[in-house]
mmCIF entry with sequence, helices, sheets and N, C-alpha, C, O atoms, coordinates in Angstrom:
data_MODEL
# 
_entry.id   MODEL 
# 
_entity.id                         1 
_entity.type                       polymer 
_entity.pdbx_number_of_molecules   1 
# 
_entity_poly.entity_id                      1 
_entity_poly.type                           'polypeptide(L)' 
_entity_poly.nstd_linkage                   no 
_entity_poly.nstd_monomer                   no 
_entity_poly.pdbx_seq_one_letter_code       MPQLNPTPWFIILVFSWLIFLLFIPPKVISHETPNQPSHQSTEKAQMGAWTWLWH 
_entity_poly.pdbx_seq_one_letter_code_can   MPQLNPTPWFIILVFSWLIFLLFIPPKVISHETPNQPSHQSTEKAQMGAWTWLWH 
_entity_poly.pdbx_strand_id                 A 
# 
loop_
_entity_poly_seq.entity_id 
_entity_poly_seq.num 
_entity_poly_seq.mon_id 
_entity_poly_seq.hetero 
1 1  MET n 
1 2  PRO n 
1 3  GLN n 
1 4  LEU n 
1 5  ASN n 
1 6  PRO n 
1 7  THR n 
1 8  PRO n 
1 9  TRP n 
1 10 PHE n 
1 11 ILE n 
1 12 ILE n 
1 13 LEU n 
1 14 VAL n 
1 15 PHE n 
1 16 SER n 
1 17 TRP n 
1 18 LEU n 
1 19 ILE n 
1 20 PHE n 
1 21 LEU n 
1 22 LEU n 
1 23 PHE n 
1 24 ILE n 
1 25 PRO n 
1 26 PRO n 
1 27 LYS n 
1 28 VAL n 
1 29 ILE n 
1 30 SER n 
1 31 HIS n 
1 32 GLU n 
1 33 THR n 
1 34 PRO n 
1 35 ASN n 
1 36 GLN n 
1 37 PRO n 
1 38 SER n 
1 39 HIS n 
1 40 GLN n 
1 41 SER n 
1 42 THR n 
1 43 GLU n 
1 44 LYS n 
1 45 ALA n 
1 46 GLN n 
1 47 MET n 
1 48 GLY n 
1 49 ALA n 
1 50 TRP n 
1 51 THR n 
1 52 TRP n 
1 53 LEU n 
1 54 TRP n 
1 55 HIS n 
# 
_struct_asym.id          A 
_struct_asym.entity_id   1 
# 
loop_
_struct_conf.conf_type_id 
_struct_conf.id 
_struct_conf.pdbx_PDB_helix_id 
_struct_conf.beg_label_comp_id 
_struct_conf.beg_label_asym_id 
_struct_conf.beg_label_seq_id 
_struct_conf.pdbx_beg_PDB_ins_code 
_struct_conf.end_label_comp_id 
_struct_conf.end_label_asym_id 
_struct_conf.end_label_seq_id 
_struct_conf.pdbx_end_PDB_ins_code 
_struct_conf.beg_auth_comp_id 
_struct_conf.beg_auth_asym_id 
_struct_conf.beg_auth_seq_id 
_struct_conf.end_auth_comp_id 
_struct_conf.end_auth_asym_id 
_struct_conf.end_auth_seq_id 
_struct_conf.pdbx_PDB_helix_class 
_struct_conf.details 
_struct_conf.pdbx_PDB_helix_length 
HELX_P HELX_P1 AA1 PRO A 2  ? LEU A 4  ? PRO A 2  LEU A 4  5 ? 3  
HELX_P HELX_P2 AA2 PRO A 6  ? LEU A 18 ? PRO A 6  LEU A 18 1 ? 13 
HELX_P HELX_P3 AA3 ILE A 19 ? PHE A 23 ? ILE A 19 PHE A 23 3 ? 5  
HELX_P HELX_P4 AA4 ILE A 24 ? ILE A 29 ? ILE A 24 ILE A 29 1 ? 6  
# 
_struct_conf_type.id          HELX_P 
_struct_conf_type.criteria    ? 
_struct_conf_type.reference   ? 
# 
loop_
_atom_site.group_PDB 
_atom_site.id 
_atom_site.type_symbol 
_atom_site.label_atom_id 
_atom_site.label_alt_id 
_atom_site.label_comp_id 
_atom_site.label_asym_id 
_atom_site.label_entity_id 
_atom_site.label_seq_id 
_atom_site.pdbx_PDB_ins_code 
_atom_site.Cartn_x 
_atom_site.Cartn_y 
_atom_site.Cartn_z 
_atom_site.occupancy 
_atom_site.B_iso_or_equiv 
_atom_site.pdbx_formal_charge 
_atom_site.auth_seq_id 
_atom_site.auth_comp_id 
_atom_site.auth_asym_id 
_atom_site.auth_atom_id 
_atom_site.pdbx_PDB_model_num 
ATOM 1   N N  . MET A 1 1  ? 76.070  107.516 99.876  1.00 0.00 ? 1  MET A N  1 
ATOM 2   C CA . MET A 1 1  ? 77.221  107.437 98.989  1.00 0.00 ? 1  MET A CA 1 
ATOM 3   C C  . MET A 1 1  ? 77.963  106.126 99.262  1.00 0.00 ? 1  MET A C  1 
ATOM 4   O O  . MET A 1 1  ? 78.523  105.959 100.345 1.00 0.00 ? 1  MET A O  1 
ATOM 5   N N  . PRO A 1 2  ? 77.979  105.217 98.331  1.00 0.00 ? 2  PRO A N  1 
ATOM 6   C CA . PRO A 1 2  ? 78.590  103.909 98.588  1.00 0.00 ? 2  PRO A CA 1 
ATOM 7   C C  . PRO A 1 2  ? 80.114  103.958 98.669  1.00 0.00 ? 2  PRO A C  1 
ATOM 8   O O  . PRO A 1 2  ? 80.723  103.028 99.197  1.00 0.00 ? 2  PRO A O  1 
ATOM 9   N N  . GLN A 1 3  ? 80.743  105.010 98.163  1.00 0.00 ? 3  GLN A N  1 
ATOM 10  C CA . GLN A 1 3  ? 82.196  105.093 98.225  1.00 0.00 ? 3  GLN A CA 1 
ATOM 11  C C  . GLN A 1 3  ? 82.694  105.192 99.663  1.00 0.00 ? 3  GLN A C  1 
ATOM 12  O O  . GLN A 1 3  ? 83.832  104.815 99.946  1.00 0.00 ? 3  GLN A O  1 
ATOM 13  N N  . LEU A 1 4  ? 81.871  105.686 100.564 1.00 0.00 ? 4  LEU A N  1 
ATOM 14  C CA . LEU A 1 4  ? 82.296  105.885 101.937 1.00 0.00 ? 4  LEU A CA 1 
ATOM 15  C C  . LEU A 1 4  ? 82.155  104.629 102.790 1.00 0.00 ? 4  LEU A C  1 
ATOM 16  O O  . LEU A 1 4  ? 82.618  104.600 103.930 1.00 0.00 ? 4  LEU A O  1 
ATOM 17  N N  . ASN A 1 5  ? 81.530  103.611 102.256 1.00 0.00 ? 5  ASN A N  1 
ATOM 18  C CA . ASN A 1 5  ? 81.393  102.359 102.982 1.00 0.00 ? 5  ASN A CA 1 
ATOM 19  C C  . ASN A 1 5  ? 82.681  101.554 102.781 1.00 0.00 ? 5  ASN A C  1 
ATOM 20  O O  . ASN A 1 5  ? 82.927  101.081 101.672 1.00 0.00 ? 5  ASN A O  1 
ATOM 21  N N  . PRO A 1 6  ? 83.519  101.383 103.829 1.00 0.00 ? 6  PRO A N  1 
ATOM 22  C CA . PRO A 1 6  ? 84.821  100.733 103.645 1.00 0.00 ? 6  PRO A CA 1 
ATOM 23  C C  . PRO A 1 6  ? 84.774  99.213  103.564 1.00 0.00 ? 6  PRO A C  1 
ATOM 24  O O  . PRO A 1 6  ? 85.785  98.590  103.239 1.00 0.00 ? 6  PRO A O  1 
ATOM 25  N N  . THR A 1 7  ? 83.640  98.603  103.848 1.00 0.00 ? 7  THR A N  1 
ATOM 26  C CA . THR A 1 7  ? 83.593  97.149  103.935 1.00 0.00 ? 7  THR A CA 1 
ATOM 27  C C  . THR A 1 7  ? 83.982  96.455  102.633 1.00 0.00 ? 7  THR A C  1 
ATOM 28  O O  . THR A 1 7  ? 84.882  95.616  102.674 1.00 0.00 ? 7  THR A O  1 
ATOM 29  N N  . PRO A 1 8  ? 83.377  96.738  101.487 1.00 0.00 ? 8  PRO A N  1 
ATOM 30  C CA . PRO A 1 8  ? 83.797  95.982  100.283 1.00 0.00 ? 8  PRO A CA 1 
ATOM 31  C C  . PRO A 1 8  ? 85.194  96.368  99.810  1.00 0.00 ? 8  PRO A C  1 
ATOM 32  O O  . PRO A 1 8  ? 85.916  95.531  99.269  1.00 0.00 ? 8  PRO A O  1 
ATOM 33  N N  . TRP A 1 9  ? 85.578  97.611  100.006 1.00 0.00 ? 9  TRP A N  1 
ATOM 34  C CA . TRP A 1 9  ? 86.879  98.053  99.511  1.00 0.00 ? 9  TRP A CA 1 
ATOM 35  C C  . TRP A 1 9  ? 88.021  97.507  100.359 1.00 0.00 ? 9  TRP A C  1 
ATOM 36  O O  . TRP A 1 9  ? 89.114  97.260  99.850  1.00 0.00 ? 9  TRP A O  1 
ATOM 37  N N  . PHE A 1 10 ? 87.771  97.324  101.636 1.00 0.00 ? 10 PHE A N  1 
ATOM 38  C CA . PHE A 1 10 ? 88.804  96.756  102.489 1.00 0.00 ? 10 PHE A CA 1 
ATOM 39  C C  . PHE A 1 10 ? 89.075  95.300  102.116 1.00 0.00 ? 10 PHE A C  1 
ATOM 40  O O  . PHE A 1 10 ? 90.231  94.876  102.110 1.00 0.00 ? 10 PHE A O  1 
ATOM 41  N N  . ILE A 1 11 ? 88.067  94.553  101.817 1.00 0.00 ? 11 ILE A N  1 
ATOM 42  C CA . ILE A 1 11 ? 88.242  93.152  101.406 1.00 0.00 ? 11 ILE A CA 1 
ATOM 43  C C  . ILE A 1 11 ? 88.996  93.084  100.074 1.00 0.00 ? 11 ILE A C  1 
ATOM 44  O O  . ILE A 1 11 ? 89.871  92.236  99.898  1.00 0.00 ? 11 ILE A O  1 
ATOM 45  N N  . ILE A 1 12 ? 88.666  93.957  99.159  1.00 0.00 ? 12 ILE A N  1 
ATOM 46  C CA . ILE A 1 12 ? 89.379  93.996  97.883  1.00 0.00 ? 12 ILE A CA 1 
ATOM 47  C C  . ILE A 1 12 ? 90.843  94.353  98.109  1.00 0.00 ? 12 ILE A C  1 
ATOM 48  O O  . ILE A 1 12 ? 91.727  93.765  97.485  1.00 0.00 ? 12 ILE A O  1 
ATOM 49  N N  . LEU A 1 13 ? 91.106  95.303  98.988  1.00 0.00 ? 13 LEU A N  1 
ATOM 50  C CA . LEU A 1 13 ? 92.479  95.681  99.305  1.00 0.00 ? 13 LEU A CA 1 
ATOM 51  C C  . LEU A 1 13 ? 93.244  94.508  99.913  1.00 0.00 ? 13 LEU A C  1 
ATOM 52  O O  . LEU A 1 13 ? 94.382  94.248  99.523  1.00 0.00 ? 13 LEU A O  1 
ATOM 53  N N  . VAL A 1 14 ? 92.641  93.807  100.849 1.00 0.00 ? 14 VAL A N  1 
ATOM 54  C CA . VAL A 1 14 ? 93.313  92.690  101.506 1.00 0.00 ? 14 VAL A CA 1 
ATOM 55  C C  . VAL A 1 14 ? 93.604  91.578  100.510 1.00 0.00 ? 14 VAL A C  1 
ATOM 56  O O  . VAL A 1 14 ? 94.712  91.043  100.496 1.00 0.00 ? 14 VAL A O  1 
ATOM 57  N N  . PHE A 1 15 ? 92.646  91.224  99.690  1.00 0.00 ? 15 PHE A N  1 
ATOM 58  C CA . PHE A 1 15 ? 92.861  90.146  98.711  1.00 0.00 ? 15 PHE A CA 1 
ATOM 59  C C  . PHE A 1 15 ? 93.893  90.530  97.659  1.00 0.00 ? 15 PHE A C  1 
ATOM 60  O O  . PHE A 1 15 ? 94.686  89.693  97.228  1.00 0.00 ? 15 PHE A O  1 
ATOM 61  N N  . SER A 1 16 ? 93.883  91.774  97.252  1.00 0.00 ? 16 SER A N  1 
ATOM 62  C CA . SER A 1 16 ? 94.876  92.170  96.252  1.00 0.00 ? 16 SER A CA 1 
ATOM 63  C C  . SER A 1 16 ? 96.288  92.124  96.845  1.00 0.00 ? 16 SER A C  1 
ATOM 64  O O  . SER A 1 16 ? 97.226  91.719  96.158  1.00 0.00 ? 16 SER A O  1 
ATOM 65  N N  . TRP A 1 17 ? 96.456  92.532  98.112  1.00 0.00 ? 17 TRP A N  1 
ATOM 66  C CA . TRP A 1 17 ? 97.776  92.441  98.743  1.00 0.00 ? 17 TRP A CA 1 
ATOM 67  C C  . TRP A 1 17 ? 98.180  90.996  98.972  1.00 0.00 ? 17 TRP A C  1 
ATOM 68  O O  . TRP A 1 17 ? 99.361  90.663  98.866  1.00 0.00 ? 17 TRP A O  1 
ATOM 69  N N  . LEU A 1 18 ? 97.232  90.139  99.281  1.00 0.00 ? 18 LEU A N  1 
ATOM 70  C CA . LEU A 1 18 ? 97.558  88.713  99.420  1.00 0.00 ? 18 LEU A CA 1 
ATOM 71  C C  . LEU A 1 18 ? 98.080  88.146  98.101  1.00 0.00 ? 18 LEU A C  1 
ATOM 72  O O  . LEU A 1 18 ? 99.036  87.371  98.084  1.00 0.00 ? 18 LEU A O  1 
ATOM 73  N N  . ILE A 1 19 ? 97.454  88.534  97.018  1.00 0.00 ? 19 ILE A N  1 
ATOM 74  C CA . ILE A 1 19 ? 97.921  88.073  95.711  1.00 0.00 ? 19 ILE A CA 1 
ATOM 75  C C  . ILE A 1 19 ? 99.312  88.617  95.437  1.00 0.00 ? 19 ILE A C  1 
ATOM 76  O O  . ILE A 1 19 ? 100.190 87.880  94.989  1.00 0.00 ? 19 ILE A O  1 
ATOM 77  N N  . PHE A 1 20 ? 99.522  89.901  95.701  1.00 0.00 ? 20 PHE A N  1 
ATOM 78  C CA . PHE A 1 20 ? 100.835 90.492  95.448  1.00 0.00 ? 20 PHE A CA 1 
ATOM 79  C C  . PHE A 1 20 ? 101.932 89.874  96.303  1.00 0.00 ? 20 PHE A C  1 
ATOM 80  O O  . PHE A 1 20 ? 103.060 89.715  95.838  1.00 0.00 ? 20 PHE A O  1 
ATOM 81  N N  . LEU A 1 21 ? 101.619 89.524  97.540  1.00 0.00 ? 21 LEU A N  1 
ATOM 82  C CA . LEU A 1 21 ? 102.651 89.040  98.447  1.00 0.00 ? 21 LEU A CA 1 
ATOM 83  C C  . LEU A 1 21 ? 102.843 87.527  98.412  1.00 0.00 ? 21 LEU A C  1 
ATOM 84  O O  . LEU A 1 21 ? 103.924 87.046  98.753  1.00 0.00 ? 21 LEU A O  1 
ATOM 85  N N  . LEU A 1 22 ? 101.838 86.770  98.014  1.00 0.00 ? 22 LEU A N  1 
ATOM 86  C CA . LEU A 1 22 ? 101.948 85.313  98.065  1.00 0.00 ? 22 LEU A CA 1 
ATOM 87  C C  . LEU A 1 22 ? 102.175 84.660  96.706  1.00 0.00 ? 22 LEU A C  1 
ATOM 88  O O  . LEU A 1 22 ? 102.907 83.674  96.616  1.00 0.00 ? 22 LEU A O  1 
ATOM 89  N N  . PHE A 1 23 ? 101.575 85.180  95.665  1.00 0.00 ? 23 PHE A N  1 
ATOM 90  C CA . PHE A 1 23 ? 101.630 84.495  94.381  1.00 0.00 ? 23 PHE A CA 1 
ATOM 91  C C  . PHE A 1 23 ? 102.629 85.083  93.397  1.00 0.00 ? 23 PHE A C  1 
ATOM 92  O O  . PHE A 1 23 ? 103.288 84.345  92.664  1.00 0.00 ? 23 PHE A O  1 
ATOM 93  N N  . ILE A 1 24 ? 102.744 86.388  93.375  1.00 0.00 ? 24 ILE A N  1 
ATOM 94  C CA . ILE A 1 24 ? 103.591 87.021  92.369  1.00 0.00 ? 24 ILE A CA 1 
ATOM 95  C C  . ILE A 1 24 ? 105.086 86.886  92.664  1.00 0.00 ? 24 ILE A C  1 
ATOM 96  O O  . ILE A 1 24 ? 105.830 86.582  91.731  1.00 0.00 ? 24 ILE A O  1 
ATOM 97  N N  . PRO A 1 25 ? 105.589 87.089  93.897  1.00 0.00 ? 25 PRO A N  1 
ATOM 98  C CA . PRO A 1 25 ? 107.041 86.996  94.120  1.00 0.00 ? 25 PRO A CA 1 
ATOM 99  C C  . PRO A 1 25 ? 107.672 85.653  93.742  1.00 0.00 ? 25 PRO A C  1 
ATOM 100 O O  . PRO A 1 25 ? 108.743 85.664  93.137  1.00 0.00 ? 25 PRO A O  1 
ATOM 101 N N  . PRO A 1 26 ? 107.079 84.497  94.060  1.00 0.00 ? 26 PRO A N  1 
ATOM 102 C CA . PRO A 1 26 ? 107.718 83.245  93.614  1.00 0.00 ? 26 PRO A CA 1 
ATOM 103 C C  . PRO A 1 26 ? 107.801 83.128  92.099  1.00 0.00 ? 26 PRO A C  1 
ATOM 104 O O  . PRO A 1 26 ? 108.769 82.576  91.576  1.00 0.00 ? 26 PRO A O  1 
ATOM 105 N N  . LYS A 1 27 ? 106.812 83.634  91.392  1.00 0.00 ? 27 LYS A N  1 
ATOM 106 C CA . LYS A 1 27 ? 106.852 83.570  89.929  1.00 0.00 ? 27 LYS A CA 1 
ATOM 107 C C  . LYS A 1 27 ? 107.962 84.465  89.377  1.00 0.00 ? 27 LYS A C  1 
ATOM 108 O O  . LYS A 1 27 ? 108.633 84.098  88.412  1.00 0.00 ? 27 LYS A O  1 
ATOM 109 N N  . VAL A 1 28 ? 108.154 85.627  89.982  1.00 0.00 ? 28 VAL A N  1 
ATOM 110 C CA . VAL A 1 28 ? 109.187 86.545  89.505  1.00 0.00 ? 28 VAL A CA 1 
ATOM 111 C C  . VAL A 1 28 ? 110.575 86.018  89.866  1.00 0.00 ? 28 VAL A C  1 
ATOM 112 O O  . VAL A 1 28 ? 111.500 86.113  89.060  1.00 0.00 ? 28 VAL A O  1 
ATOM 113 N N  . ILE A 1 29 ? 110.725 85.472  91.054  1.00 0.00 ? 29 ILE A N  1 
ATOM 114 C CA . ILE A 1 29 ? 112.026 84.983  91.504  1.00 0.00 ? 29 ILE A CA 1 
ATOM 115 C C  . ILE A 1 29 ? 112.460 83.751  90.717  1.00 0.00 ? 29 ILE A C  1 
ATOM 116 O O  . ILE A 1 29 ? 113.658 83.509  90.569  1.00 0.00 ? 29 ILE A O  1 
ATOM 117 N N  . SER A 1 30 ? 111.514 82.971  90.212  1.00 0.00 ? 30 SER A N  1 
ATOM 118 C CA . SER A 1 30 ? 111.870 81.740  89.501  1.00 0.00 ? 30 SER A CA 1 
ATOM 119 C C  . SER A 1 30 ? 112.500 82.007  88.135  1.00 0.00 ? 30 SER A C  1 
ATOM 120 O O  . SER A 1 30 ? 113.103 81.104  87.554  1.00 0.00 ? 30 SER A O  1 
ATOM 121 N N  . HIS A 1 31 ? 112.376 83.217  87.615  1.00 0.00 ? 31 HIS A N  1 
ATOM 122 C CA . HIS A 1 31 ? 112.992 83.517  86.318  1.00 0.00 ? 31 HIS A CA 1 
ATOM 123 C C  . HIS A 1 31 ? 114.500 83.613  86.455  1.00 0.00 ? 31 HIS A C  1 
ATOM 124 O O  . HIS A 1 31 ? 115.018 84.108  87.457  1.00 0.00 ? 31 HIS A O  1 
ATOM 125 N N  . GLU A 1 32 ? 115.191 83.137  85.442  1.00 0.00 ? 32 GLU A N  1 
ATOM 126 C CA . GLU A 1 32 ? 116.648 83.220  85.423  1.00 0.00 ? 32 GLU A CA 1 
ATOM 127 C C  . GLU A 1 32 ? 117.083 84.167  84.320  1.00 0.00 ? 32 GLU A C  1 
ATOM 128 O O  . GLU A 1 32 ? 116.396 84.334  83.312  1.00 0.00 ? 32 GLU A O  1 
ATOM 129 N N  . THR A 1 33 ? 118.218 84.773  84.528  1.00 0.00 ? 33 THR A N  1 
ATOM 130 C CA . THR A 1 33 ? 118.743 85.643  83.489  1.00 0.00 ? 33 THR A CA 1 
ATOM 131 C C  . THR A 1 33 ? 119.339 84.784  82.374  1.00 0.00 ? 33 THR A C  1 
ATOM 132 O O  . THR A 1 33 ? 119.923 83.742  82.670  1.00 0.00 ? 33 THR A O  1 
ATOM 133 N N  . PRO A 1 34 ? 119.218 85.171  81.123  1.00 0.00 ? 34 PRO A N  1 
ATOM 134 C CA . PRO A 1 34 ? 119.744 84.350  80.036  1.00 0.00 ? 34 PRO A CA 1 
ATOM 135 C C  . PRO A 1 34 ? 121.271 84.267  80.029  1.00 0.00 ? 34 PRO A C  1 
ATOM 136 O O  . PRO A 1 34 ? 121.833 83.258  79.603  1.00 0.00 ? 34 PRO A O  1 
ATOM 137 N N  . ASN A 1 35 ? 121.936 85.306  80.490  1.00 0.00 ? 35 ASN A N  1 
ATOM 138 C CA . ASN A 1 35 ? 123.400 85.309  80.517  1.00 0.00 ? 35 ASN A CA 1 
ATOM 139 C C  . ASN A 1 35 ? 123.859 85.374  81.960  1.00 0.00 ? 35 ASN A C  1 
ATOM 140 O O  . ASN A 1 35 ? 123.709 86.401  82.623  1.00 0.00 ? 35 ASN A O  1 
ATOM 141 N N  . GLN A 1 36 ? 124.414 84.284  82.440  1.00 0.00 ? 36 GLN A N  1 
ATOM 142 C CA . GLN A 1 36 ? 124.915 84.277  83.802  1.00 0.00 ? 36 GLN A CA 1 
ATOM 143 C C  . GLN A 1 36 ? 126.209 85.092  83.855  1.00 0.00 ? 36 GLN A C  1 
ATOM 144 O O  . GLN A 1 36 ? 127.008 85.032  82.921  1.00 0.00 ? 36 GLN A O  1 
ATOM 145 N N  . PRO A 1 37 ? 126.425 85.840  84.916  1.00 0.00 ? 37 PRO A N  1 
ATOM 146 C CA . PRO A 1 37 ? 127.652 86.632  85.004  1.00 0.00 ? 37 PRO A CA 1 
ATOM 147 C C  . PRO A 1 37 ? 128.878 85.737  85.104  1.00 0.00 ? 37 PRO A C  1 
ATOM 148 O O  . PRO A 1 37 ? 128.848 84.706  85.775  1.00 0.00 ? 37 PRO A O  1 
ATOM 149 N N  . SER A 1 38 ? 129.935 86.125  84.450  1.00 0.00 ? 38 SER A N  1 
ATOM 150 C CA . SER A 1 38 ? 131.169 85.341  84.484  1.00 0.00 ? 38 SER A CA 1 
ATOM 151 C C  . SER A 1 38 ? 132.209 86.087  85.315  1.00 0.00 ? 38 SER A C  1 
ATOM 152 O O  . SER A 1 38 ? 132.129 87.301  85.500  1.00 0.00 ? 38 SER A O  1 
ATOM 153 N N  . HIS A 1 39 ? 133.180 85.334  85.806  1.00 0.00 ? 39 HIS A N  1 
ATOM 154 C CA . HIS A 1 39 ? 134.229 85.935  86.616  1.00 0.00 ? 39 HIS A CA 1 
ATOM 155 C C  . HIS A 1 39 ? 135.225 86.653  85.718  1.00 0.00 ? 39 HIS A C  1 
ATOM 156 O O  . HIS A 1 39 ? 135.559 86.179  84.632  1.00 0.00 ? 39 HIS A O  1 
ATOM 157 N N  . GLN A 1 40 ? 135.684 87.784  86.180  1.00 0.00 ? 40 GLN A N  1 
ATOM 158 C CA . GLN A 1 40 ? 136.682 88.519  85.430  1.00 0.00 ? 40 GLN A CA 1 
ATOM 159 C C  . GLN A 1 40 ? 138.058 87.999  85.819  1.00 0.00 ? 40 GLN A C  1 
ATOM 160 O O  . GLN A 1 40 ? 138.293 87.604  86.961  1.00 0.00 ? 40 GLN A O  1 
ATOM 161 N N  . SER A 1 41 ? 138.951 88.006  84.856  1.00 0.00 ? 41 SER A N  1 
ATOM 162 C CA . SER A 1 41 ? 140.302 87.560  85.163  1.00 0.00 ? 41 SER A CA 1 
ATOM 163 C C  . SER A 1 41 ? 141.041 88.641  85.954  1.00 0.00 ? 41 SER A C  1 
ATOM 164 O O  . SER A 1 41 ? 140.749 89.830  85.831  1.00 0.00 ? 41 SER A O  1 
ATOM 165 N N  . THR A 1 42 ? 141.996 88.203  86.762  1.00 0.00 ? 42 THR A N  1 
ATOM 166 C CA . THR A 1 42 ? 142.741 89.163  87.576  1.00 0.00 ? 42 THR A CA 1 
ATOM 167 C C  . THR A 1 42 ? 143.946 89.725  86.826  1.00 0.00 ? 42 THR A C  1 
ATOM 168 O O  . THR A 1 42 ? 144.601 90.653  87.300  1.00 0.00 ? 42 THR A O  1 
ATOM 169 N N  . GLU A 1 43 ? 144.238 89.158  85.650  1.00 0.00 ? 43 GLU A N  1 
ATOM 170 C CA . GLU A 1 43 ? 145.373 89.662  84.865  1.00 0.00 ? 43 GLU A CA 1 
ATOM 171 C C  . GLU A 1 43 ? 145.001 90.973  84.198  1.00 0.00 ? 43 GLU A C  1 
ATOM 172 O O  . GLU A 1 43 ? 143.856 91.177  83.795  1.00 0.00 ? 43 GLU A O  1 
ATOM 173 N N  . LYS A 1 44 ? 145.981 91.862  84.085  1.00 0.00 ? 44 LYS A N  1 
ATOM 174 C CA . LYS A 1 44 ? 145.745 93.096  83.349  1.00 0.00 ? 44 LYS A CA 1 
ATOM 175 C C  . LYS A 1 44 ? 145.998 92.826  81.871  1.00 0.00 ? 44 LYS A C  1 
ATOM 176 O O  . LYS A 1 44 ? 146.896 92.066  81.509  1.00 0.00 ? 44 LYS A O  1 
ATOM 177 N N  . ALA A 1 45 ? 145.213 93.445  81.044  1.00 0.00 ? 45 ALA A N  1 
ATOM 178 C CA . ALA A 1 45 ? 145.386 93.276  79.603  1.00 0.00 ? 45 ALA A CA 1 
ATOM 179 C C  . ALA A 1 45 ? 146.664 93.969  79.153  1.00 0.00 ? 45 ALA A C  1 
ATOM 180 O O  . ALA A 1 45 ? 146.988 95.054  79.637  1.00 0.00 ? 45 ALA A O  1 
ATOM 181 N N  . GLN A 1 46 ? 147.386 93.350  78.234  1.00 0.00 ? 46 GLN A N  1 
ATOM 182 C CA . GLN A 1 46 ? 148.614 93.941  77.696  1.00 0.00 ? 46 GLN A CA 1 
ATOM 183 C C  . GLN A 1 46 ? 148.236 94.964  76.627  1.00 0.00 ? 46 GLN A C  1 
ATOM 184 O O  . GLN A 1 46 ? 147.700 94.617  75.574  1.00 0.00 ? 46 GLN A O  1 
ATOM 185 N N  . MET A 1 47 ? 148.519 96.201  76.913  1.00 0.00 ? 47 MET A N  1 
ATOM 186 C CA . MET A 1 47 ? 148.193 97.257  75.967  1.00 0.00 ? 47 MET A CA 1 
ATOM 187 C C  . MET A 1 47 ? 149.479 97.693  75.282  1.00 0.00 ? 47 MET A C  1 
ATOM 188 O O  . MET A 1 47 ? 150.406 98.181  75.929  1.00 0.00 ? 47 MET A O  1 
ATOM 189 N N  . GLY A 1 48 ? 149.526 97.513  73.978  1.00 0.00 ? 48 GLY A N  1 
ATOM 190 C CA . GLY A 1 48 ? 150.697 97.941  73.216  1.00 0.00 ? 48 GLY A CA 1 
ATOM 191 C C  . GLY A 1 48 ? 150.474 99.308  72.604  1.00 0.00 ? 48 GLY A C  1 
ATOM 192 O O  . GLY A 1 48 ? 149.389 99.883  72.690  1.00 0.00 ? 48 GLY A O  1 
ATOM 193 N N  . ALA A 1 49 ? 151.527 99.812  71.984  1.00 0.00 ? 49 ALA A N  1 
ATOM 194 C CA . ALA A 1 49 ? 151.412 101.105 71.319  1.00 0.00 ? 49 ALA A CA 1 
ATOM 195 C C  . ALA A 1 49 ? 150.606 100.936 70.030  1.00 0.00 ? 49 ALA A C  1 
ATOM 196 O O  . ALA A 1 49 ? 150.693 99.909  69.356  1.00 0.00 ? 49 ALA A O  1 
ATOM 197 N N  . TRP A 1 50 ? 149.843 101.937 69.711  1.00 0.00 ? 50 TRP A N  1 
ATOM 198 C CA . TRP A 1 50 ? 149.050 101.884 68.501  1.00 0.00 ? 50 TRP A CA 1 
ATOM 199 C C  . TRP A 1 50 ? 149.909 102.324 67.324  1.00 0.00 ? 50 TRP A C  1 
ATOM 200 O O  . TRP A 1 50 ? 150.749 103.215 67.448  1.00 0.00 ? 50 TRP A O  1 
ATOM 201 N N  . THR A 1 51 ? 149.689 101.695 66.199  1.00 0.00 ? 51 THR A N  1 
ATOM 202 C CA . THR A 1 51 ? 150.362 102.143 64.979  1.00 0.00 ? 51 THR A CA 1 
ATOM 203 C C  . THR A 1 51 ? 149.326 102.874 64.140  1.00 0.00 ? 51 THR A C  1 
ATOM 204 O O  . THR A 1 51 ? 148.360 102.286 63.654  1.00 0.00 ? 51 THR A O  1 
ATOM 205 N N  . TRP A 1 52 ? 149.553 104.169 63.985  1.00 0.00 ? 52 TRP A N  1 
ATOM 206 C CA . TRP A 1 52 ? 148.604 104.974 63.232  1.00 0.00 ? 52 TRP A CA 1 
ATOM 207 C C  . TRP A 1 52 ? 148.962 104.890 61.751  1.00 0.00 ? 52 TRP A C  1 
ATOM 208 O O  . TRP A 1 52 ? 150.113 105.098 61.366  1.00 0.00 ? 52 TRP A O  1 
ATOM 209 N N  . LEU A 1 53 ? 147.981 104.588 60.942  1.00 0.00 ? 53 LEU A N  1 
ATOM 210 C CA . LEU A 1 53 ? 148.243 104.405 59.525  1.00 0.00 ? 53 LEU A CA 1 
ATOM 211 C C  . LEU A 1 53 ? 148.550 105.712 58.804  1.00 0.00 ? 53 LEU A C  1 
ATOM 212 O O  . LEU A 1 53 ? 149.240 105.687 57.785  1.00 0.00 ? 53 LEU A O  1 
ATOM 213 N N  . TRP A 1 54 ? 148.067 106.848 59.289  1.00 0.00 ? 54 TRP A N  1 
ATOM 214 C CA . TRP A 1 54 ? 148.279 108.120 58.591  1.00 0.00 ? 54 TRP A CA 1 
ATOM 215 C C  . TRP A 1 54 ? 149.429 108.910 59.167  1.00 0.00 ? 54 TRP A C  1 
ATOM 216 O O  . TRP A 1 54 ? 149.661 110.042 58.741  1.00 0.00 ? 54 TRP A O  1 
ATOM 217 N N  . HIS A 1 55 ? 150.146 108.367 60.103  1.00 0.00 ? 55 HIS A N  1 
ATOM 218 C CA . HIS A 1 55 ? 151.218 109.140 60.731  1.00 0.00 ? 55 HIS A CA 1 
ATOM 219 C C  . HIS A 1 55 ? 152.566 108.760 60.163  1.00 0.00 ? 55 HIS A C  1 
ATOM 220 O O  . HIS A 1 55 ? 153.587 109.311 60.574  1.00 0.00 ? 55 HIS A O  1 
# 
């Protein structure tokens, strides 16, 4: 049964982890978000009374 021979599968496992750990993270990290977060103001918004049109 060739499935029980770990030699070819171990090499495939090692190479796939090398690809995941060495090549993919720099490509993912290099992406930037389209909208950079902006700072919120420390002032509180002035909330006035609402004027209801039907009241």
